[in-house]
C-alpha atoms as a printed R data frame, in Angstrom:
    type eleno elety resid chain resno       x       y       z
1   ATOM     1    CA   MET     A     1  -9.653  -5.295  32.114
2   ATOM     2    CA   THR     A     2 -10.197  -1.932  31.201
3   ATOM     3    CA   THR     A     3 -13.107  -0.656  29.310
4   ATOM     4    CA   LYS     A     4 -13.086   2.397  27.185
5   ATOM     5    CA   ASN     A     5 -16.187   4.402  25.752
6   ATOM     6    CA   THR     A     6 -16.122   6.516  22.591
7   ATOM     7    CA   THR     A     7 -18.159   7.857  20.116
8   ATOM     8    CA   ILE     A     8 -16.103   6.787  17.084
9   ATOM     9    CA   ALA     A     9 -13.343   4.308  17.324
10  ATOM    10    CA   ILE     A    10 -10.833   4.292  14.342
11  ATOM    11    CA   VAL     A    11  -8.972   1.181  14.090
12  ATOM    12    CA   GLY     A    12  -5.458   1.809  12.167
13  ATOM    13    CA   ALA     A    13  -3.439   5.051  12.413
14  ATOM    14    CA   GLY     A    14  -2.145   4.811   8.863
15  ATOM    15    CA   THR     A    15  -2.854   7.083   5.938
16  ATOM    16    CA   ALA     A    16  -6.765   6.146   6.298
17  ATOM    17    CA   GLY     A    17  -7.114   6.447   9.844
18  ATOM    18    CA   ILE     A    18  -5.172   9.479  10.571
19  ATOM    19    CA   THR     A    19  -6.978  11.149   7.465
20  ATOM    20    CA   MET     A    20 -10.276  10.138   8.499
21  ATOM    21    CA   ALA     A    21  -9.875  11.310  11.869
22  ATOM    22    CA   ALA     A    22  -8.505  14.937  10.908
23  ATOM    23    CA   GLN     A    23 -11.421  15.084   8.572
24  ATOM    24    CA   LEU     A    24 -13.923  14.153  10.942
25  ATOM    25    CA   LEU     A    25 -12.660  16.777  13.659
26  ATOM    26    CA   ARG     A    26 -12.550  19.474  11.126
27  ATOM    27    CA   LYS     A    27 -16.022  18.730   9.849
28  ATOM    28    CA   ALA     A    28 -17.623  17.997  12.944
29  ATOM    29    CA   PRO     A    29 -15.657  19.786  15.879
30  ATOM    30    CA   TYR     A    30 -18.065  18.679  18.514
31  ATOM    31    CA   LEU     A    31 -16.400  15.354  18.080
32  ATOM    32    CA   LYS     A    32 -13.520  16.520  19.988
33  ATOM    33    CA   ASN     A    33 -12.130  14.039  22.428
34  ATOM    34    CA   GLN     A    34 -14.747  11.594  21.132
35  ATOM    35    CA   ILE     A    35 -12.599   9.707  18.834
36  ATOM    36    CA   LEU     A    36 -10.114   7.162  19.701
37  ATOM    37    CA   ILE     A    37  -7.497   5.769  17.177
38  ATOM    38    CA   ILE     A    38  -6.190   2.060  17.860
39  ATOM    39    CA   ASP     A    39  -2.953   1.148  16.850
40  ATOM    40    CA   PRO     A    40   0.209  -0.306  18.353
41  ATOM    41    CA   ALA     A    41   2.896   1.318  16.065
42  ATOM    42    CA   ASP     A    42   5.174   4.221  17.420
43  ATOM    43    CA   LYS     A    43   6.189   5.637  14.021
44  ATOM    44    CA   HIS     A    44   4.321   6.724  11.038
45  ATOM    45    CA   TYR     A    45   5.940   6.475   7.545
46  ATOM    46    CA   TYR     A    46   5.361   8.000   4.229
47  ATOM    47    CA   GLN     A    47   5.359   4.811   2.246
48  ATOM    48    CA   PRO     A    48   5.131   6.198  -1.417
49  ATOM    49    CA   PHE     A    49   8.791   7.189  -0.834
50  ATOM    50    CA   PHE     A    50   9.964   3.834  -0.188
51  ATOM    51    CA   THR     A    51  10.827   3.088  -3.955
52  ATOM    52    CA   LEU     A    52  13.040   6.376  -3.862
53  ATOM    53    CA   VAL     A    53  14.779   5.028  -0.647
54  ATOM    54    CA   GLY     A    54  15.242   1.627  -2.100
55  ATOM    55    CA   GLY     A    55  16.785   3.381  -5.235
56  ATOM    56    CA   GLY     A    56  19.277   5.548  -3.271
57  ATOM    57    CA   ASP     A    57  17.462   8.422  -4.163
58  ATOM    58    CA   ALA     A    58  16.004   9.467  -0.724
59  ATOM    59    CA   LYS     A    59  16.685   8.635   2.929
60  ATOM    60    CA   LEU     A    60  14.497   6.831   5.077
61  ATOM    61    CA   GLU     A    61  14.635   9.127   8.205
62  ATOM    62    CA   ASP     A    62  13.387  11.919   6.334
63  ATOM    63    CA   ASN     A    63   9.817  10.210   5.634
64  ATOM    64    CA   VAL     A    64   9.192   9.173   9.107
65  ATOM    65    CA   ARG     A    65   7.400  11.025  12.244
66  ATOM    66    CA   PRO     A    66   6.565   9.882  15.571
67  ATOM    67    CA   GLN     A    67   2.940   8.407  15.567
68  ATOM    68    CA   GLN     A    68   1.918  10.577  18.322
69  ATOM    69    CA   GLU     A    69   2.773  13.695  16.300
70  ATOM    70    CA   VAL     A    70   0.485  12.986  13.486
71  ATOM    71    CA   VAL     A    71  -2.516  12.221  15.494
72  ATOM    72    CA   PRO     A    72  -5.065  15.209  15.251
73  ATOM    73    CA   GLU     A    73  -5.493  17.516  18.237
74  ATOM    74    CA   GLY     A    74  -9.045  16.307  19.543
75  ATOM    75    CA   ALA     A    75  -8.319  12.612  18.986
76  ATOM    76    CA   THR     A    76  -6.828   9.956  21.347
77  ATOM    77    CA   LEU     A    77  -4.411   7.382  20.430
78  ATOM    78    CA   LEU     A    78  -4.592   3.722  21.952
79  ATOM    79    CA   ALA     A    79  -1.021   2.232  21.433
80  ATOM    80    CA   GLU     A    80  -2.414  -1.338  21.308
81  ATOM    81    CA   ALA     A    81  -3.126  -3.938  18.681
82  ATOM    82    CA   VAL     A    82  -6.754  -4.992  18.092
83  ATOM    83    CA   ALA     A    83  -7.293  -8.813  18.589
84  ATOM    84    CA   THR     A    84 -10.998  -9.147  17.776
85  ATOM    85    CA   PHE     A    85 -14.350  -7.383  16.438
86  ATOM    86    CA   ARG     A    86 -17.650  -7.936  18.207
87  ATOM    87    CA   PRO     A    87 -19.831  -5.922  15.848
88  ATOM    88    CA   ASP     A    88 -23.109  -6.919  17.258
89  ATOM    89    CA   GLU     A    89 -21.906  -5.857  20.936
90  ATOM    90    CA   ASN     A    90 -20.266  -2.689  19.215
91  ATOM    91    CA   GLU     A    91 -17.073  -3.572  20.877
92  ATOM    92    CA   VAL     A    92 -13.167  -3.816  19.766
93  ATOM    93    CA   THR     A    93 -11.041  -5.852  22.027
94  ATOM    94    CA   THR     A    94  -7.188  -5.315  21.945
95  ATOM    95    CA   VAL     A    95  -4.502  -8.084  22.419
96  ATOM    96    CA   GLU     A    96  -3.586  -6.297  25.837
97  ATOM    97    CA   GLY     A    97  -7.391  -6.959  26.891
98  ATOM    98    CA   THR     A    98  -8.759  -3.488  26.414
99  ATOM    99    CA   VAL     A    99 -12.546  -3.427  25.620
100 ATOM   100    CA   VAL     A   100 -13.367  -0.526  23.609
101 ATOM   101    CA   HIS     A   101 -17.158   0.147  23.248
102 ATOM   102    CA   TYR     A   102 -18.086   2.565  20.332
103 ATOM   103    CA   ASP     A   103 -21.256   4.212  18.750
104 ATOM   104    CA   TYR     A   104 -19.417   4.110  15.122
105 ATOM   105    CA   LEU     A   105 -16.443   2.091  13.978
106 ATOM   106    CA   MET     A   106 -14.034   3.070  10.905
107 ATOM   107    CA   VAL     A   107 -11.550   0.424   9.949
108 ATOM   108    CA   ALA     A   108  -8.318   1.331   8.203
109 ATOM   109    CA   ALA     A   109  -5.911  -1.374   9.345
110 ATOM   110    CA   GLY     A   110  -3.820  -1.570   6.442
111 ATOM   111    CA   ILE     A   111  -2.479  -4.816   4.603
112 ATOM   112    CA   GLN     A   112  -0.505  -7.483   6.048
113 ATOM   113    CA   LEU     A   113   2.837  -8.623   4.398
114 ATOM   114    CA   ASP     A   114   2.781 -12.451   4.315
115 ATOM   115    CA   TRP     A   115   6.417 -13.063   4.216
116 ATOM   116    CA   ASP     A   116   6.072 -16.539   5.726
117 ATOM   117    CA   LYS     A   117   4.127 -17.712   2.729
118 ATOM   118    CA   VAL     A   118   7.504 -17.749   0.622
119 ATOM   119    CA   LYS     A   119   9.838 -20.788   2.391
120 ATOM   120    CA   GLY     A   120  13.067 -19.341   3.206
121 ATOM   121    CA   LEU     A   121  12.300 -15.652   2.676
122 ATOM   122    CA   LYS     A   122  12.231 -14.196   5.999
123 ATOM   123    CA   GLU     A   123  15.845 -15.968   7.015
124 ATOM   124    CA   THR     A   124  17.227 -14.308   4.007
125 ATOM   125    CA   LEU     A   125  15.955 -11.061   3.724
126 ATOM   126    CA   GLY     A   126  18.063  -7.964   3.627
127 ATOM   127    CA   LYS     A   127  21.378 -10.311   2.848
128 ATOM   128    CA   ASN     A   128  22.557 -12.457   0.123
129 ATOM   129    CA   GLY     A   129  21.070  -9.924  -2.503
130 ATOM   130    CA   VAL     A   130  17.598 -10.340  -1.346
131 ATOM   131    CA   CYS     A   131  15.741  -7.276  -0.471
132 ATOM   132    CA   SER     A   132  12.284  -5.541  -0.764
133 ATOM   133    CA   ASN     A   133  11.006  -2.128  -0.722
134 ATOM   134    CA   TYR     A   134   7.587  -3.068   1.294
135 ATOM   135    CA   HIS     A   135   8.905  -2.383   4.864
136 ATOM   136    CA   GLN     A   136  11.010   0.040   6.542
137 ATOM   137    CA   ASP     A   137  12.895  -2.536   8.156
138 ATOM   138    CA   TYR     A   138  14.643  -3.925   4.715
139 ATOM   139    CA   VAL     A   139  13.773  -0.852   2.329
140 ATOM   140    CA   GLU     A   140  17.421   0.170   2.590
141 ATOM   141    CA   SER     A   141  18.872  -3.369   1.823
142 ATOM   142    CA   THR     A   142  17.645  -2.641  -1.754
143 ATOM   143    CA   TRP     A   143  19.984  -0.091  -2.564
144 ATOM   144    CA   GLU     A   144  22.749  -1.896  -0.910
145 ATOM   145    CA   ALA     A   145  21.845  -4.830  -3.191
146 ATOM   146    CA   MET     A   146  21.812  -2.746  -6.106
147 ATOM   147    CA   GLN     A   147  25.108  -1.500  -5.645
148 ATOM   148    CA   ALA     A   148  26.524  -4.992  -5.138
149 ATOM   149    CA   VAL     A   149  25.294  -5.952  -8.500
150 ATOM   150    CA   ASN     A   150  28.285  -6.574 -10.879
151 ATOM   151    CA   GLY     A   151  26.600  -8.677 -13.768
152 ATOM   152    CA   GLY     A   152  24.544 -11.704 -13.500
153 ATOM   153    CA   ARG     A   153  20.734 -11.782 -12.993
154 ATOM   154    CA   ALA     A   154  18.330  -9.227 -11.303
155 ATOM   155    CA   ILE     A   155  15.062 -10.411 -10.532
156 ATOM   156    CA   PHE     A   156  11.775  -8.294  -9.544
157 ATOM   157    CA   THR     A   157   8.777 -10.270  -8.188
158 ATOM   158    CA   GLN     A   158   4.828  -9.374  -7.924
159 ATOM   159    CA   PRO     A   159   2.696 -11.845  -6.489
160 ATOM   160    CA   SER     A   160  -0.836 -12.804  -7.626
161 ATOM   161    CA   THR     A   161  -2.446 -11.715  -4.325
162 ATOM   162    CA   PRO     A   162  -3.655  -7.832  -3.952
163 ATOM   163    CA   VAL     A   163  -0.763  -5.651  -3.001
164 ATOM   164    CA   LYS     A   164  -0.368  -2.077  -1.640
165 ATOM   165    CA   CYS     A   165   0.656   0.316  -4.640
166 ATOM   166    CA   ALA     A   166   0.626  -2.354  -7.481
167 ATOM   167    CA   GLY     A   167   2.994  -0.322  -9.595
168 ATOM   168    CA   ALA     A   168   5.872  -0.426  -7.007
169 ATOM   169    CA   PRO     A   169   7.150  -4.011  -7.867
170 ATOM   170    CA   GLN     A   170   8.136  -2.372 -11.388
171 ATOM   171    CA   LYS     A   171   9.187   1.203 -10.326
172 ATOM   172    CA   ILE     A   172  12.159  -0.154  -8.281
173 ATOM   173    CA   MET     A   173  13.076  -2.387 -11.589
174 ATOM   174    CA   TYR     A   174  13.526   0.826 -13.779
175 ATOM   175    CA   LEU     A   175  15.416   2.495 -11.137
176 ATOM   176    CA   ALA     A   176  17.704  -0.574 -10.926
177 ATOM   177    CA   ASP     A   177  18.117  -0.458 -14.829
178 ATOM   178    CA   GLU     A   178  18.904   3.093 -14.841
179 ATOM   179    CA   HIS     A   179  21.354   2.499 -11.951
180 ATOM   180    CA   PHE     A   180  22.882  -0.592 -13.604
181 ATOM   181    CA   ARG     A   181  23.686   1.670 -16.785
182 ATOM   182    CA   ARG     A   182  25.136   4.432 -14.501
183 ATOM   183    CA   ALA     A   183  27.409   2.135 -13.048
184 ATOM   184    CA   GLY     A   184  28.461   0.382 -16.110
185 ATOM   185    CA   VAL     A   185  26.989  -3.218 -15.434
186 ATOM   186    CA   ARG     A   186  23.866  -3.337 -17.468
187 ATOM   187    CA   ASP     A   187  25.123  -4.841 -20.449
188 ATOM   188    CA   LYS     A   188  26.449  -8.005 -18.417
189 ATOM   189    CA   THR     A   189  23.310  -8.088 -16.108
190 ATOM   190    CA   THR     A   190  19.868  -9.662 -17.122
191 ATOM   191    CA   ILE     A   191  16.700  -8.166 -15.434
192 ATOM   192    CA   GLU     A   192  13.674 -10.357 -15.160
193 ATOM   193    CA   PHE     A   193  10.087  -9.163 -13.965
194 ATOM   194    CA   ILE     A   194   8.726 -12.687 -12.815
195 ATOM   195    CA   SER     A   195   5.000 -11.927 -11.719
196 ATOM   196    CA   GLY     A   196   1.852 -14.096 -10.570
197 ATOM   197    CA   MET     A   197  -0.324 -11.433 -12.286
198 ATOM   198    CA   ASP     A   198  -1.497 -12.071 -16.048
199 ATOM   199    CA   ASP     A   199   0.613  -9.096 -17.337
200 ATOM   200    CA   LEU     A   200   2.495  -5.684 -16.717
201 ATOM   201    CA   PHE     A   201  -0.236  -3.246 -15.826
202 ATOM   202    CA   PRO     A   202  -4.087  -3.170 -15.841
203 ATOM   203    CA   VAL     A   203  -5.003   0.119 -17.128
204 ATOM   204    CA   LYS     A   204  -5.298  -0.079 -20.942
205 ATOM   205    CA   ARG     A   205  -4.530   3.536 -21.355
206 ATOM   206    CA   TYR     A   206  -1.022   3.202 -19.911
207 ATOM   207    CA   TYR     A   207  -0.286  -0.575 -20.736
208 ATOM   208    CA   PRO     A   208   1.211  -0.117 -24.173
209 ATOM   209    CA   VAL     A   209   3.846   2.640 -22.901
210 ATOM   210    CA   LEU     A   210   4.997   0.589 -20.309
211 ATOM   211    CA   LYS     A   211   5.089  -2.741 -22.173
212 ATOM   212    CA   GLU     A   212   7.213  -0.887 -24.830
213 ATOM   213    CA   LEU     A   213   9.309   0.786 -22.028
214 ATOM   214    CA   VAL     A   214   9.957  -2.718 -20.942
215 ATOM   215    CA   LYS     A   215  11.119  -3.984 -24.539
216 ATOM   216    CA   GLU     A   216  13.288  -0.838 -24.905
217 ATOM   217    CA   LYS     A   217  15.152  -1.587 -21.584
218 ATOM   218    CA   HIS     A   218  15.632  -5.530 -22.596
219 ATOM   219    CA   ILE     A   219  13.790  -6.457 -19.445
220 ATOM   220    CA   GLU     A   220  12.594 -10.128 -19.497
221 ATOM   221    CA   GLU     A   221   9.254 -10.881 -18.532
222 ATOM   222    CA   THR     A   222   7.459 -13.863 -17.081
223 ATOM   223    CA   TYR     A   223   3.728 -14.099 -15.803
224 ATOM   224    CA   PHE     A   224   1.630 -16.509 -13.945
225 ATOM   225    CA   MET     A   225   4.409 -17.423 -11.669
226 ATOM   226    CA   ASP     A   226   4.395 -16.762  -7.855
227 ATOM   227    CA   LEU     A   227   7.656 -16.728  -5.694
228 ATOM   228    CA   VAL     A   228   7.178 -19.777  -3.306
229 ATOM   229    CA   GLU     A   229  10.739 -20.730  -2.263
230 ATOM   230    CA   ILE     A   230  14.339 -18.564  -1.819
231 ATOM   231    CA   ASP     A   231  17.471 -20.179  -1.035
232 ATOM   232    CA   GLY     A   232  19.572 -17.328   0.076
233 ATOM   233    CA   LYS     A   233  22.911 -18.682   0.257
234 ATOM   234    CA   ALA     A   234  22.533 -20.488  -3.103
235 ATOM   235    CA   GLN     A   235  20.995 -17.558  -4.523
236 ATOM   236    CA   LYS     A   236  18.223 -19.501  -6.187
237 ATOM   237    CA   ALA     A   237  14.530 -18.612  -6.275
238 ATOM   238    CA   THR     A   238  11.616 -21.016  -7.126
239 ATOM   239    CA   PHE     A   239   8.470 -20.013  -8.591
240 ATOM   240    CA   LYS     A   240   5.190 -22.126  -9.330
241 ATOM   241    CA   HIS     A   241   2.782 -21.459 -12.029
242 ATOM   242    CA   ILE     A   242  -0.269 -20.439 -10.420
243 ATOM   243    CA   GLU     A   243  -2.591 -22.575 -12.686
244 ATOM   244    CA   THR     A   244  -0.809 -25.488 -13.700
245 ATOM   245    CA   GLY     A   245   1.489 -25.793 -10.392
246 ATOM   246    CA   GLU     A   246   4.523 -26.062 -12.789
247 ATOM   247    CA   THR     A   247   8.111 -24.745 -10.948
248 ATOM   248    CA   ILE     A   248  10.987 -23.091 -12.192
249 ATOM   249    CA   THR     A   249  14.045 -22.142 -10.517
250 ATOM   250    CA   ARG     A   250  16.190 -19.040 -11.449
251 ATOM   251    CA   GLY     A   251  19.710 -18.217 -10.104
252 ATOM   252    CA   PHE     A   252  20.163 -14.683  -8.911
253 ATOM   253    CA   ASP     A   253  22.461 -12.086  -8.050
254 ATOM   254    CA   MET     A   254  19.762  -9.784  -6.803
255 ATOM   255    CA   ILE     A   255  16.030 -10.502  -6.082
256 ATOM   256    CA   HIS     A   256  13.419  -7.647  -5.022
257 ATOM   257    CA   VAL     A   257  10.506  -9.434  -3.621
258 ATOM   258    CA   THR     A   258   7.068  -8.005  -3.379
259 ATOM   259    CA   PRO     A   259   5.507 -10.386  -0.690
260 ATOM   260    CA   PRO     A   260   2.013 -11.881  -0.839
261 ATOM   261    CA   MET     A   261  -0.333  -9.710   0.925
262 ATOM   262    CA   SER     A   262  -3.593 -10.173   2.476
263 ATOM   263    CA   ALA     A   263  -5.946  -8.286   4.914
264 ATOM   264    CA   PRO     A   264  -4.851  -8.463   8.727
265 ATOM   265    CA   ASN     A   265  -5.463 -11.704  10.507
266 ATOM   266    CA   PHE     A   266  -7.675  -9.976  13.132
267 ATOM   267    CA   ILE     A   267  -9.866  -8.969  10.304
268 ATOM   268    CA   LYS     A   268  -9.852 -12.111   8.286
269 ATOM   269    CA   GLU     A   269 -11.199 -13.978  11.404
270 ATOM   270    CA   SER     A   270 -13.666 -11.504  12.153
271 ATOM   271    CA   PRO     A   271 -17.487 -11.048  11.448
272 ATOM   272    CA   ILE     A   272 -16.756  -7.730   9.379
273 ATOM   273    CA   ALA     A   273 -14.805  -9.795   6.616
274 ATOM   274    CA   ASN     A   274 -16.023 -11.120   3.414
275 ATOM   275    CA   GLU     A   275 -15.260 -14.631   2.125
276 ATOM   276    CA   ALA     A   276 -11.811 -13.383   0.919
277 ATOM   277    CA   GLY     A   277 -10.870 -11.822   4.409
278 ATOM   278    CA   TRP     A   278 -11.371  -8.053   3.541
279 ATOM   279    CA   VAL     A   279 -13.595  -5.563   5.555
280 ATOM   280    CA   ASP     A   280 -16.916  -5.891   3.485
281 ATOM   281    CA   LEU     A   281 -17.838  -2.549   2.269
282 ATOM   282    CA   ASP     A   282 -20.257  -0.979  -0.393
283 ATOM   283    CA   MET     A   283 -17.973   0.094  -2.910
284 ATOM   284    CA   TYR     A   284 -19.979   3.657  -3.182
285 ATOM   285    CA   THR     A   285 -20.590   4.419   0.247
286 ATOM   286    CA   LEU     A   286 -17.882   2.844   2.059
287 ATOM   287    CA   ARG     A   287 -20.175   1.690   4.764
288 ATOM   288    CA   HIS     A   288 -20.204  -2.036   5.725
289 ATOM   289    CA   THR     A   289 -22.663  -4.202   3.983
290 ATOM   290    CA   LYS     A   290 -24.190  -5.636   7.095
291 ATOM   291    CA   TYR     A   291 -23.272  -3.216  10.116
292 ATOM   292    CA   GLU     A   292 -24.664   0.293   9.477
293 ATOM   293    CA   ASN     A   293 -22.381   1.712  12.155
294 ATOM   294    CA   ILE     A   294 -19.340   0.549  10.385
295 ATOM   295    CA   PHE     A   295 -17.281   2.596   7.487
296 ATOM   296    CA   GLY     A   296 -13.943   1.759   6.250
297 ATOM   297    CA   ALA     A   297 -11.070   2.918   3.838
298 ATOM   298    CA   GLY     A   298  -7.726   1.995   2.546
299 ATOM   299    CA   ASP     A   299  -5.975  -1.298   1.882
300 ATOM   300    CA   CYS     A   300  -7.875  -3.706   4.356
301 ATOM   301    CA   THR     A   301 -11.298  -2.968   2.576
302 ATOM   302    CA   SER     A   302 -12.827  -4.809  -0.100
303 ATOM   303    CA   LEU     A   303 -12.913  -2.051  -2.559
304 ATOM   304    CA   PRO     A   304 -12.140  -3.344  -6.078
305 ATOM   305    CA   THR     A   305  -9.487  -0.658  -6.974
306 ATOM   306    CA   SER     A   306  -5.677  -0.265  -6.463
307 ATOM   307    CA   ARG     A   307  -4.431   0.157  -3.068
308 ATOM   308    CA   THR     A   308  -2.700   3.425  -2.936
309 ATOM   309    CA   GLY     A   309  -2.325   6.592  -0.897
310 ATOM   310    CA   ALA     A   310  -4.173   8.334  -3.606
311 ATOM   311    CA   ALA     A   311  -7.363   6.031  -3.439
312 ATOM   312    CA   ILE     A   312  -7.569   6.867   0.325
313 ATOM   313    CA   ARG     A   313  -7.396  10.673  -0.361
314 ATOM   314    CA   LYS     A   314 -10.553  10.099  -2.343
315 ATOM   315    CA   GLN     A   315 -12.014   7.476   0.035
316 ATOM   316    CA   ALA     A   316 -11.491   9.194   3.141
317 ATOM   317    CA   PRO     A   317 -14.051  12.243   2.689
318 ATOM   318    CA   VAL     A   318 -16.844   9.850   1.236
319 ATOM   319    CA   ALA     A   319 -16.537   7.790   4.524
320 ATOM   320    CA   VAL     A   320 -16.649  10.616   6.671
321 ATOM   321    CA   ASP     A   321 -19.190  12.327   5.195
322 ATOM   322    CA   ASN     A   322 -21.387   9.129   5.177
323 ATOM   323    CA   LEU     A   323 -20.655   8.593   8.487
324 ATOM   324    CA   LEU     A   324 -21.770  11.977   9.574
325 ATOM   325    CA   ALA     A   325 -24.834  12.019   7.547
326 ATOM   326    CA   HIS     A   326 -26.054   8.619   9.321
327 ATOM   327    CA   LYS     A   327 -25.293   9.957  12.636
328 ATOM   328    CA   ASN     A   328 -27.297  12.759  11.938
329 ATOM   329    CA   LYS     A   329 -30.060  10.771  10.291
330 ATOM   330    CA   LYS     A   330 -29.912  12.328   7.159
331 ATOM   331    CA   ALA     A   331 -29.332  10.519   3.623
332 ATOM   332    CA   MET     A   332 -25.560   9.129   2.654
333 ATOM   333    CA   THR     A   333 -25.038  11.117  -0.696
334 ATOM   334    CA   ALA     A   334 -21.227  10.997  -0.798
335 ATOM   335    CA   ARG     A   335 -19.874   8.449  -3.570
336 ATOM   336    CA   TYR     A   336 -16.300   6.905  -4.113
337 ATOM   337    CA   ASP     A   337 -15.937   6.418  -7.840
338 ATOM   338    CA   GLY     A   338 -12.878   3.858  -7.417
339 ATOM   339    CA   TYR     A   339 -10.352   6.653  -7.959
340 ATOM   340    CA   SER     A   340  -6.645   5.700  -7.714
341 ATOM   341    CA   SER     A   341  -3.197   6.912  -8.970
342 ATOM   342    CA   CYS     A   342  -0.047   5.370  -9.367
343 ATOM   343    CA   PRO     A   343   2.844   7.564 -10.244
344 ATOM   344    CA   VAL     A   344   5.070   4.890 -12.058
345 ATOM   345    CA   VAL     A   345   8.804   6.159 -11.470
346 ATOM   346    CA   THR     A   346  10.413   5.100 -14.657
347 ATOM   347    CA   GLY     A   347  13.848   6.799 -13.956
348 ATOM   348    CA   TYR     A   348  15.487   8.737 -11.573
349 ATOM   349    CA   ASN     A   349  14.148  11.859 -13.251
350 ATOM   350    CA   THR     A   350  10.932  10.645 -14.756
351 ATOM   351    CA   VAL     A   351   7.341   9.594 -13.922
352 ATOM   352    CA   MET     A   352   4.333   8.625 -15.795
353 ATOM   353    CA   LEU     A   353   1.281   9.674 -13.791
354 ATOM   354    CA   ALA     A   354  -1.539   7.064 -14.036
355 ATOM   355    CA   GLU     A   355  -5.060   7.655 -12.778
356 ATOM   356    CA   PHE     A   356  -8.229   5.800 -12.925
357 ATOM   357    CA   ILE     A   357 -11.241   4.662 -11.504
358 ATOM   358    CA   TYR     A   358 -13.473   1.526 -11.160
359 ATOM   359    CA   GLY     A   359 -13.057  -0.827 -14.113
360 ATOM   360    CA   TYR     A   360  -9.546   0.520 -14.547
361 ATOM   361    CA   GLU     A   361 -10.549   3.257 -16.845
362 ATOM   362    CA   ALA     A   362  -8.339   6.062 -17.110
363 ATOM   363    CA   GLN     A   363  -9.512   9.394 -15.271
364 ATOM   364    CA   GLU     A   364  -6.689  11.954 -15.764
365 ATOM   365    CA   SER     A   365  -6.273  15.371 -13.612
366 ATOM   366    CA   PHE     A   366  -4.055  17.121 -16.045
367 ATOM   367    CA   PRO     A   367  -4.553  18.747 -19.649
368 ATOM   368    CA   ILE     A   368  -1.581  16.842 -21.012
369 ATOM   369    CA   ASP     A   369  -0.935  13.430 -22.240
370 ATOM   370    CA   GLN     A   370  -0.341  11.452 -18.945
371 ATOM   371    CA   ARG     A   371   1.144   8.608 -20.574
372 ATOM   372    CA   LYS     A   372   4.554  10.597 -21.181
373 ATOM   373    CA   GLN     A   373   7.233  10.086 -18.866
374 ATOM   374    CA   ARG     A   374   7.841  13.576 -17.629
375 ATOM   375    CA   HIS     A   375  10.241  15.507 -15.159
376 ATOM   376    CA   SER     A   376   7.550  17.468 -14.099
377 ATOM   377    CA   MET     A   377   5.551  14.556 -12.805
378 ATOM   378    CA   HIS     A   378   8.917  13.539 -11.255
379 ATOM   379    CA   MET     A   379   8.846  16.682  -9.319
380 ATOM   380    CA   LEU     A   380   5.252  16.297  -8.305
381 ATOM   381    CA   LYS     A   381   6.217  13.088  -6.855
382 ATOM   382    CA   LYS     A   382   9.310  13.777  -5.070
383 ATOM   383    CA   ASN     A   383   8.691  17.157  -4.007
384 ATOM   384    CA   VAL     A   384   4.936  18.143  -3.908
385 ATOM   385    CA   LEU     A   385   3.095  14.925  -2.996
386 ATOM   386    CA   PRO     A   386   5.066  14.580   0.300
387 ATOM   387    CA   MET     A   387   4.095  18.038   1.331
388 ATOM   388    CA   MET     A   388   0.637  17.616   0.493
389 ATOM   389    CA   TYR     A   389   0.477  14.395   2.639
390 ATOM   390    CA   TRP     A   390   2.234  15.663   5.783
391 ATOM   391    CA   ASN     A   391   0.554  18.994   5.791
392 ATOM   392    CA   GLY     A   392  -2.939  18.265   3.875
393 ATOM   393    CA   MET     A   393  -3.889  14.914   4.083
394 ATOM   394    CA   LEU     A   394  -3.056  14.143   7.564
395 ATOM   395    CA   LYS     A   395  -4.590  17.605   8.618
396 ATOM   396    CA   GLY     A   396  -7.760  16.817   7.034
397 ATOM   397    CA   THR     A   397  -7.286  19.615   4.763
398 ATOM   398    CA   MET     A   398  -7.644  17.681   1.419
């Protein structure tokens, strides 16, 4: 058994984990070589581009870096998977048996894709017209499936569970609609959005615009229905009503699946989770509700807002500032207001930038009507935000 001691352990080397590590080192240089990041992944992906990769408008290889390359200087990467948390002993144990003892813990382990909760999905994913933008191993199959459509029915799903980037299930649908029109097959293709949610989009300011967009594009909508089974060879999908249990079956030529998601199992089964399985944080300070030396950010947390990279950009400095304040025996004054953002891709050249805080109340950054679909916002998403991510967020400068 190997034992490691560190001042700050960070579980997760995704957007939140790397951003917080970089900010800690910038704000407290004395922490150099006192931060240990735990994550088994050897690659770091810019996931907001998966929509464009799936739509044939970007390449996967342009949106990935070696994991070690994004770890900030002064932090150490332990390329192992976490097995258990023992917060009363200030310890994390990995699957490999390494015990990490920490003074402070930051949890940023992301979200788990529960492919197995849809019967038959894993067996047919990436073939038979079944695709998903939600994982690097399958995202390129979306573009293949879109190109193969020559009429019939294209289905786009969203589960009733929380998901990362809740707008993504419909973004790829709008790209598919435009691609089908360009290919001359839209008039013989039915597009249907089938969601376990109660409607299209939760923020009132943007809802009417998106609802009208769906109507203009002649996209059918079905709500309160979760995908529960796929027969890939027969190209049939079965959905179950989340309240009544009633099922419906649809044939498809293409189906883009957003899988059910949840907190990673090693969090769900740990003392740091709430009843729903998420890391139980105070929604404003981002400190754990029970353990004073645990902070967190990102998709694995209980924060009642949309799980996006933009949310992490606002969460990370709050978690970092409050951890440093607590460490230095000062008042924790940093507050997170629930900010999140969703650049809703509505076509190959247009984006509607939705921004909001807790309560899904709109809070916009630009002095324009952000409900409009704009080329400028598409340029922001495609050209500016990736640079900000690799050269700003992950470096701890924004």
